[in-house]
C-alpha positions in Angstrom: 26.4 -6.4 -1.8 26.4 -3.1 -2.3 25.0 -0.5 -0.2 23.2 2.6 -1.4 22.0 6.2 -0.1 19.9 9.1 -1.5 21.8 12.4 -1.0 19.9 14.7 -2.6 17.0 17.5 -2.8 16.9 18.0 -6.4 14.2 16.1 -8.5 15.0 12.7 -10.0 15.8 13.9 -13.2 18.9 16.2 -11.5 20.1 12.8 -9.6 23.2 10.9 -10.9 23.0 7.4 -9.8 26.9 6.3 -9.0 28.3 3.2 -8.0 31.5 3.3 -5.9 34.0 0.3 -5.6 37.0 -0.2 -3.5 40.3 -2.0 -4.2 40.0 -3.9 -7.5 43.3 -5.2 -7.6 42.7 -6.5 -11.4 39.8 -8.9 -10.4 37.7 -7.6 -13.6 35.7 -10.5 -14.2 34.6 -10.4 -10.5 33.9 -6.8 -10.5 31.9 -6.6 -13.8 29.9 -9.6 -12.9 28.6 -8.2 -9.7 28.3 -4.8 -11.2 26.1 -6.5 -13.3 24.2 -8.2 -10.8 23.3 -4.8 -8.7 22.0 -3.1 -12.0 19.6 -6.0 -12.3 18.6 -5.8 -8.5 18.4 -2.1 -8.5 18.8 -0.4 -11.8 21.1 0.9 -14.1 23.9 3.5 -12.7 25.2 6.7 -14.5 28.9 5.3 -13.4 31.3 3.6 -11.5 34.0 5.2 -9.7 36.8 3.0 -8.6 39.4 4.1 -5.4 42.3 2.3 -4.3 44.1 -0.1 -6.6 42.5 -0.9 -9.7 45.1 -2.7 -11.9 46.5 -5.8 -11.8 49.7 -6.1 -9.3 53.2 -7.1 -10.7 54.3 -11.0 -10.6 53.0 -14.3 -10.9 49.8 -13.4 -9.1 49.3 -10.8 -11.3 49.3 -12.6 -14.5 45.6 -14.0 -14.8 44.1 -11.0 -14.0 46.7 -9.0 -16.4 45.5 -12.0 -19.3 41.9 -10.8 -18.1 42.8 -7.0 -18.6 44.1 -7.8 -21.8 40.9 -8.9 -22.9 39.0 -5.8 -22.0 41.6 -3.7 -23.6 41.4 -5.5 -27.0 37.6 -5.6 -27.3 37.0 -9.2 -26.7 35.4 -8.1 -23.5 33.2 -5.1 -22.3 32.5 -3.2 -19.5 28.7 -3.3 -18.5 29.4 0.6 -17.3 31.2 3.7 -17.6 34.3 3.5 -15.3 36.7 5.6 -13.9 39.5 4.6 -11.9 42.5 6.2 -9.8 45.6 4.2 -9.4 47.1 3.7 -6.2 50.1 1.1 -6.7 51.5 1.1 -10.4 53.9 3.3 -11.1 54.4 2.9 -14.6 51.0 3.4 -15.3 51.2 7.2 -13.2 54.4 7.7 -15.0 52.9 6.8 -18.6 49.6 8.7 -18.1 49.5 11.4 -15.5 46.8 13.2 -17.3 44.8 10.0 -17.7 43.9 7.9 -20.5 41.2 5.6 -21.8 42.2 2.2 -21.2 39.6 0.8 -23.3 35.8 0.9 -23.8 33.9 2.5 -21.3 36.9 2.2 -18.9 39.1 5.0 -18.3 42.1 6.2 -16.0 41.5 9.8 -14.5 45.1 10.1 -14.3 47.5 11.5 -11.1 45.5 14.2 -9.8 43.0 17.0 -11.4 39.5 18.0 -11.2 37.0 17.0 -13.8 33.1 16.8 -14.5 31.5 13.2 -15.1 28.0 13.2 -15.5 27.0 16.6 -14.3 29.2 15.8 -11.1 32.3 17.7 -10.1 34.9 15.1 -9.0 38.4 15.9 -7.5 41.0 12.6 -7.5 44.5 11.9 -6.4 46.2 8.8 -7.3 49.0 7.2 -6.0 49.7 6.5 -1.9 51.6 8.4 0.9 55.6 7.7 1.4 56.9 9.7 4.0 60.4 10.1 2.6 59.2 11.1 -0.8 56.4 13.6 0.6 57.9 17.2 0.9 61.2 16.4 -1.4 59.9 17.4 -4.7 60.5 21.1 -5.9 57.5 23.4 -6.6 59.1 24.5 -9.8 59.0 23.1 -13.7 61.8 20.4 -12.7 59.9 19.0 -9.5 57.8 15.6 -9.6 54.2 15.1 -8.9 54.9 11.3 -8.3 58.1 9.5 -7.5 57.1 6.2 -8.2 53.9 5.7 -6.9 54.2 8.1 -4.2 52.3 11.5 -4.5 54.8 14.6 -3.5 53.5 17.6 -1.6 54.0 19.4 -5.0 50.7 17.4 -6.7 48.6 17.9 -3.6 49.3 21.4 -3.7 48.7 21.8 -7.1 45.4 19.9 -6.5 44.3 22.0 -4.0 44.8 25.4 -6.4 42.7 23.3 -9.1 40.0 22.4 -6.7 40.0 26.4 -5.2 39.7 27.5 -8.6 35.9 26.2 -8.7 33.0 28.1 -8.7 31.1 25.5 -7.1 32.0 22.5 -4.4 33.4 19.4 -5.3 30.7 16.8 -5.1 32.9 13.9 -4.7 37.0 13.6 -3.6 38.4 9.8 -4.9 41.8 8.9 -2.9 43.4 5.9 -2.0 44.1 6.3 1.3 41.6 7.2 4.5 42.4 10.6 5.9 44.3 10.6 9.2 42.5 11.4 12.2 39.0 10.3 11.0 38.5 8.7 14.0 39.0 11.9 16.2 35.5 13.3 17.8 33.2 10.7 17.9 31.7 8.4 19.9 33.5 5.1 20.6 30.3 3.0 18.8 31.0 5.7 16.1 34.4 4.9 15.1 35.7 2.5 12.4 36.3 -0.9 13.4 38.1 -4.1 11.8 35.7 -6.8 11.2 38.0 -9.0 12.8 38.1 -7.4 16.1 41.8 -6.2 14.9 43.7 -3.1 15.6 43.5 -0.8 12.4 47.3 0.1 11.3 46.4 4.2 11.0 49.7 4.3 9.8 49.3 1.9 6.9 45.9 2.8 5.6 45.5 6.3 6.1 47.5 10.2 5.5 48.2 13.2 6.7 48.3 15.2 3.8 44.8 13.2 2.8 43.2 14.6 5.8 44.8 18.1 4.7 43.4 17.7 1.3 39.7 16.7 2.8 39.9 19.6 5.1 41.0 22.1 2.1 38.9 20.8 -0.6 35.5 20.2 1.4 33.8 17.6 -0.7 30.2 16.8 -0.3 32.0 13.0 -0.5 35.0 11.5 0.4 35.6 8.3 -0.8 38.8 5.8 -0.3 40.0 2.3 -0.4 43.2 0.8 0.9 41.9 -0.3 4.4 39.7 -2.9 3.2 36.8 -2.0 5.7 33.5 -0.8 4.9 32.8 2.4 6.6 30.6 5.4 6.9 31.6 8.2 9.0 28.8 10.3 10.7 28.8 13.6 8.5 30.8 16.5 9.4 30.6 20.6 9.1 32.7 22.3 6.3 34.1 25.2 8.0 33.9 27.4 4.7 31.3 26.2 2.3 28.6 25.2 4.9 27.9 21.9 3.7 28.3 18.8 5.4 31.3 16.3 4.3 30.6 12.4 4.4 33.6 9.9 4.5 33.0 6.6 3.1 35.9 3.6 3.3 35.5 0.7 1.0 36.8 -2.9 1.0 38.2 -4.9 -1.8 36.3 -6.3 -4.3 38.4 -9.9 -3.4 37.0 -10.0 0.2 33.7 -10.9 1.7 31.5 -10.0 4.4 29.6 -6.9 5.0 32.4 -5.2 7.2 34.4 -5.4 4.0 31.9 -4.3 1.6 33.5 -3.3 -1.6 30.4 -1.4 -3.4 28.4 1.4 -2.2 25.7 3.2 -4.4 24.9 7.0 -4.3 22.0 9.1 -5.4 23.0 13.0 -5.6 22.3 15.8 -7.6 25.0 18.0 -8.6 25.9 21.0 -6.1 25.2 23.2 -9.6 21.7 22.3 -9.8 20.7 22.4 -6.0 18.9 25.4 -4.2 21.8 26.8 -1.5 18.8 25.6 1.1 19.3 22.0 0.2 22.9 22.0 -0.6 23.6 23.1 3.6 21.0 21.0 4.8 22.4 19.1 8.0 21.5 15.8 9.3 20.5 15.3 12.9 23.7 13.5 13.9 26.3 16.0 12.1 29.3 16.7 14.1 32.3 18.9 13.8 35.2 18.7 11.7 37.5 15.6 12.9 40.7 17.7 11.0 40.8 20.4 13.9 40.9 23.9 12.6 42.5 23.4 9.4 40.3 26.4 8.0 39.2 29.4 9.8 35.5 30.6 9.3 34.9 34.0 7.5 32.3 36.4 7.6 31.1 39.2 9.7 29.6 38.2 13.0 29.5 41.1 14.7 25.7 41.4 14.5 25.5 38.0 16.6 28.1 39.3 18.9 26.1 42.3 19.6 23.2 39.9 20.3 25.1 37.8 22.9 26.4 41.1 24.5 22.8 41.8 25.3 22.8 38.4 27.5 26.2 38.6 28.6 28.9 41.2 30.0 31.2 42.5 27.1 34.0 42.7 30.2 33.0 40.3 32.5 35.3 37.2 33.4 35.0 34.3 31.1 33.8 30.8 32.2 36.3 29.1 30.4 34.3 25.6 30.5 31.1 27.2 29.6 29.9 28.3 25.8 27.2 30.5 25.7 24.4 29.8 22.6 22.5 32.4 21.0 20.2 32.4 18.1 18.6 29.4 19.1 15.2 28.8 17.3 12.1 28.2 19.7 11.5 24.8 19.8 15.2 23.5 20.1 15.7 20.9 23.0 18.3 19.8 24.7 18.7 16.6 23.2 19.5 18.5 19.8 22.4 20.4 21.5 23.7 17.2 23.1 23.7 15.5 19.6 25.0 18.5 17.9 28.1 19.2 20.2 28.8 15.6 21.7 31.6 14.9 19.5 33.6 18.2 20.7 33.6 16.5 24.4 32.1 15.5 27.4 28.9 17.6 28.3 28.9 18.5 32.2 25.5 20.5 31.7 22.8 22.0 29.3 20.5 25.2 30.0 18.4 26.4 27.6 16.4 29.8 28.8 12.7 29.0 28.1 9.5 31.4 28.3 7.9 29.6 30.9 9.8 26.5 32.1 9.9 23.1 30.9 8.1 22.3 27.4 7.7 26.2 26.0 9.4 27.9 23.6 13.2 28.7 23.8 13.7 32.1 24.2 16.7 32.3 21.7 20.0 31.6 23.8 21.3 29.1 26.4 24.6 27.5 28.2 26.6 24.5 27.6 29.5 23.6 30.3 32.0 21.1 29.1 34.4 19.0 31.6 37.5 21.3 30.6 38.0 24.5 28.9 39.5 22.9 26.0 36.7 21.4 24.9 34.7 24.5 25.3 37.0 26.1 23.0 36.6 23.6 20.4 32.8 24.0 20.3 33.6 28.0 19.6 35.1 26.7 16.5 31.7 25.3 15.4 30.2 29.2 15.6 28.0 30.0 12.8 28.7 26.4 11.4 25.7 24.7 12.8 22.6 25.6 11.8 19.0 24.6 13.1 15.4 26.1 12.0 17.2 28.0 9.4 19.4 30.1 11.7 23.1 29.7 12.0 24.2 29.4 15.7 26.3 31.3 17.4 28.7 29.9 20.0 31.3 31.8 22.1 33.2 31.7 26.0 30.6 32.5 28.4 31.0 35.8 30.0 28.1 36.4 32.3 26.8 39.6 33.5 26.2 40.6 37.0 22.5 40.2 38.5 20.9 42.5 40.8 21.6 40.2 43.5 25.2 39.9 42.7 25.3 36.6 41.1 26.5 36.3 37.8 24.4 35.4 34.4 24.4 32.2 32.7 22.4 29.2 34.2 22.0 28.9 37.7 23.9 25.9 38.7 22.1 25.1 42.0 18.4 25.7 40.9 16.6 23.2 38.6 14.8 24.4 35.6 11.3 25.6 36.7 8.5 22.9 35.9 5.2 22.9 34.9 2.4 23.1 37.4 -1.2 23.4 38.1 -1.7 27.1 39.0 -0.3 28.9 36.0 -2.6 27.1 33.8 -5.5 26.0 36.1 -8.3 28.2 33.7 -6.9 26.4 30.7 -9.9 24.3 29.3 -7.3 21.6 27.6 -4.6 21.1 30.4 -5.0 17.5 32.3 -3.5 19.7 35.0 -6.9 21.3 35.1 -9.2 19.8 37.8 -12.1 21.3 35.4 -10.8 19.6 32.3 -13.6 17.9 30.2 -12.1 14.4 31.0 -15.1 12.6 29.6 -14.5 13.8 26.3 -10.8 11.9 26.3 -10.5 9.4 23.9 -7.1 8.2 24.6 -4.2 9.5 26.5 -0.6 9.0 26.9 1.6 10.6 29.1 2.9 13.0 26.5 -0.1 13.6 24.2 -4.1 12.8 24.4 -7.4 12.9 21.9 -10.1 14.4 22.7 -13.7 14.9 20.4 -14.2 18.3 19.5 -16.4 20.5 21.5 -19.2 21.2 18.6 -17.9 18.6 16.3 -18.4 19.4 12.2 -19.5 15.6 12.4 -19.4 13.0 14.9 -15.6 11.8 14.4 -14.3 15.3 14.5 -11.4 14.9 17.1 -8.6 16.8 18.4 -4.8 15.8 19.0 -3.3 17.8 22.2 -0.3 17.6 24.5 -1.0 16.9 27.8 1.6 19.3 29.5 0.7 23.2 28.4 2.2 23.7 24.8 1.7 26.8 22.5 1.8 25.4 19.1 3.3 22.6 17.2 6.2 24.8 15.9 7.4 25.6 19.7 7.5 21.8 20.9 10.3 19.8 21.3 11.0 17.2 18.7 10.0 14.4 20.9 6.7 15.9 21.4 6.1 16.7 17.9 7.0 13.1 16.9 4.5 11.6 19.7 1.5 13.8 18.4 2.7 13.0 14.6 2.2 9.4 15.7 -1.4 9.8 17.1 -2.4 11.7 13.6 -1.4 8.9 11.7 -2.8 6.5 13.8 -6.5 8.4 13.3 -5.5 8.3 9.7 -5.1 4.8 9.4 -8.5 4.1 11.4 -10.5 6.6 9.1 -8.9 5.3 5.8 -9.7 1.8 6.8 -13.4 3.0 6.9 -13.0 4.4 3.8 -12.7 8.2 4.7 -9.8 10.9 4.0 -8.8 13.4 6.5 -8.7 17.1 6.6 -6.6 18.5 9.2 -5.8 21.8 10.6 -3.5 23.8 13.4 -4.2 27.6 14.1 -2.0 29.5 16.4 -2.5 33.1 17.5 -1.1 34.1 20.6 -3.5 35.3 23.2 -2.7 37.7 25.6 -2.9 35.2 28.6 -0.4 32.5 28.3 -2.9 29.9 30.1 -5.3 30.6 27.1 -2.6 29.2 24.4 -3.0 25.6 24.1 -2.4 24.0 21.2 -5.1 21.6 18.9 -4.4 19.9 16.0 -8.0 19.2 14.6 -8.6 16.2 12.7 -11.9 15.7 10.6 -12.4 12.5 8.6 -14.2 13.7 5.4 -15.9 11.3 2.5 -13.3 10.0 -0.3 -16.1 11.3 -2.5 -15.2 14.9 -1.3 -11.3 14.5 -1.0 -10.9 15.8 -4.8 -12.8 19.2 -3.8 -10.4 20.1 -0.6 -7.8 22.2 -2.3 -10.7 24.2 -3.9 -12.2 24.7 -0.6 -8.8 25.8 1.1 -8.5 28.5 -1.9 -12.1 29.7 -1.8 -11.8 30.3 1.9 -8.6 31.9 1.7 -9.4 34.2 -0.9 -12.6 35.4 1.2 -11.2 35.6 4.4 -7.5 36.3 4.1 -7.5 38.6 0.9 -4.2 38.8 -1.3 -2.6 36.0 0.5 -1.0 33.2 -1.0 -0.3 29.9 0.9 3.1 28.2 1.0 3.2 24.4 0.2 5.7 22.8 2.9 6.7 19.3 2.8 6.2 18.6 6.7 4.5 19.9 9.9 8.0 20.1 11.0 8.8 22.7 8.4 6.9 25.2 9.9 9.3 26.9 12.6 11.6 27.7 9.6 9.1 30.0 8.4 8.2 31.9 11.7 10.3 35.1 11.0 12.4 33.5 13.9 9.6 34.8 16.2 7.8 32.2 18.1 4.6 34.4 18.7 4.1 34.4 15.0 0.7 33.6 14.2 0.0 30.9 11.8 -2.5 28.4 10.3 -1.4 25.2 8.9 -3.6 22.6 7.2 -3.2 19.0 5.8 -6.1 18.1 3.0 -6.1 15.4 0.7 -4.5 15.5 -2.7 -4.3 13.9 -6.2 -4.9 10.3 -6.5 -1.6 8.5 -7.4 -0.9 4.8 -7.9 0.5 4.7 -4.2 -3.0 6.1 -2.9 -3.9 9.6 -2.2 -1.7 12.2 -1.5 -1.4 14.4 1.3 -0.7 18.5 0.6 0.3 20.6 3.3 0.0 24.4 3.0 0.8 27.5 5.8 -0.1 30.4 6.0 2.5 32.8 8.5 1.7 36.3 9.3 4.4 38.6 7.7 7.6 40.2 10.6 5.9 43.5 9.6 2.2 43.0 10.8 1.1 44.0 7.5 -0.9 40.9 6.5 -4.7 40.3 7.2 -5.5 38.4 11.0 -6.1 34.8 10.7 -9.9 34.6 11.5 -10.5 32.3 14.7 -12.9 29.9 12.6 -10.7 29.6 9.5 -10.4 26.0 9.7 -13.8 25.4 10.3 -14.8 27.7 7.5 -12.5 25.4 5.2 -14.2 22.3 6.4 -17.7 23.3 6.4 -17.6 25.1 2.7 -15.8 21.8 1.8 -19.0 19.3 3.4 -21.7 21.9 2.8 -22.5 22.8 6.3 -21.6 26.2 7.0 -24.2 26.4 9.5 -21.7 24.5 12.1 -18.9 27.3 11.3 -19.6 28.4 14.7 -19.1 25.5 17.4 -21.3 26.9 19.9 -24.3 26.4 17.2 -23.6 22.1 17.5 -22.5 21.9 20.8 -23.9 18.7 22.1 -25.3 17.8 25.7 -23.1 16.0 28.5 -24.3 13.1 27.5 -24.3 12.7 24.1 -20.4 14.1 24.5 -19.9 11.1 26.8 -21.8 8.6 24.7 -20.1 9.7 21.5 -16.7 9.4 23.2 -17.0 6.0 24.1 -17.7 5.0 20.8 -15.1 6.6 19.6 -12.5 5.0 22.3 -14.0 1.3 20.9 -13.0 2.0 17.5 -9.7 3.4 18.0 -8.4 0.4 20.0 -6.8 -1.2 17.1 -4.9 1.7 16.3 -3.7 2.7 19.8 -0.5 4.0 20.1 2.0 3.4 22.7 3.3 6.2 24.6 5.2 6.8 27.4 
């Protein structure tokens, strides 16, 4: 069966559903029967793109397949999908139709090489195969040949690169018969392609260096190839000039069986021309460096970043050749994300991130990574300004540590461990569990990372808070693992309240206080009756109009997106809301809104009670805006917590 993936940030109307297939080798009956089965199962595709050898082979073995092909050409049979193919083996076809040809109704040969548009997608293609004895022998003039037999020449590859460079938008898909040589480089062993039968892959037979150079030069969003009879999806890698990621997909033969040799793969993607740049340049967490080496050097003026680096490191200091300096890191970065981004470069010995107050606090924007060799560190520098996190292009350079006042050099102090959170700095914080005076009678449940507590001065009896166990100032500054743990608890609360017939109003307010001990994040979760859900948006708009005059809330997709809207400054005040949205066939939708104070400081101050003002306005209980006016006795708080604890047990999230 074919596989499929969604690779688009566009709307459903923008997306093209493309079915990819590997070597057909004339097995058209099997090809189109499987296509029909796929379309019945998952819906119609816009086009079929075929790589490798599409046409029947010559000789006795190909007579039956040639007879079937003749039926399609005569019109006796019809293809169920618009089909576009390249051809790797038929020398006659390449010589007769170098510019392409319609083979029959709905089936077209793309040609020897070129760039064309198919269903709005920009497709680059190269037919033929690599023959070292032929490649490089053709002249560049008019009397030169693009193909010798079924082998492409350097002239053809050079002309294709020139055609692609003339395009004003990225190549969406590159089609070749062979794999690019070196595709397995800069990958962990588990991520490398493997033969399903456990045999070693004959890279000389299935891949070629010219195809690697072509992929590196064209920087397609997808590179699709056949020949190897192996299904393989490589983790995406960073393109050096364009900035988006490239995904490589190897496909098996139509005539072979087994998951490891799957011939089909489905894509749902928007044309690059219809995508905003931010969506086009999004990078999955498993994005790594290019396997093809420094074929293309990055361009652009990065002197601004170099000056930033100079502030942390010495311009004239001796280099630590095995250590790189990372600049322009977002506040919520953590070591695991650095590890994932750079592990393909080489063996990482140590990662040190400069933090505001120690483990769990916001990153100051810079750090260091030590590799096992200087060569690995230099390879990491090739990714400078190509890796992105939190909307920032990460600057990477060989470390040049400044000399400290004590005579030691800057950068990570290799013999000392990073400072850990201890009781003393936050012993007065109401919400730190290390505080011996914390109100433990209000704790509903706790893991080693997150706890849920009843709200002091609740708006209704089931008003609760989700808080980190360690001292963290706001959700946006939390490491991804902590964010996920907190979201898991929020989702569990949602499920509990939903089964009780209630929706949720959720908010988080972050306003930096002068004392760090006063900065402990709280996510407020308030259940509301379903009859009030439709009015939540209006209540939010009314409160914002009254208390944040002139402000327009920004709609975001996820709480994780908050960090991308804080002006590269973790101290930026913000307030974030999740409220019931429109009622659809799939249930009530969740709408998420954010207001972050502008970097200029010109915006209105966020009221301390804005979240409660929205909630009380929605529920008609303005007398509860001030939590102190509805505070219960200690015994009352304890009884309420016991009740909630029992109610939550079936929804309990297992923590570490």
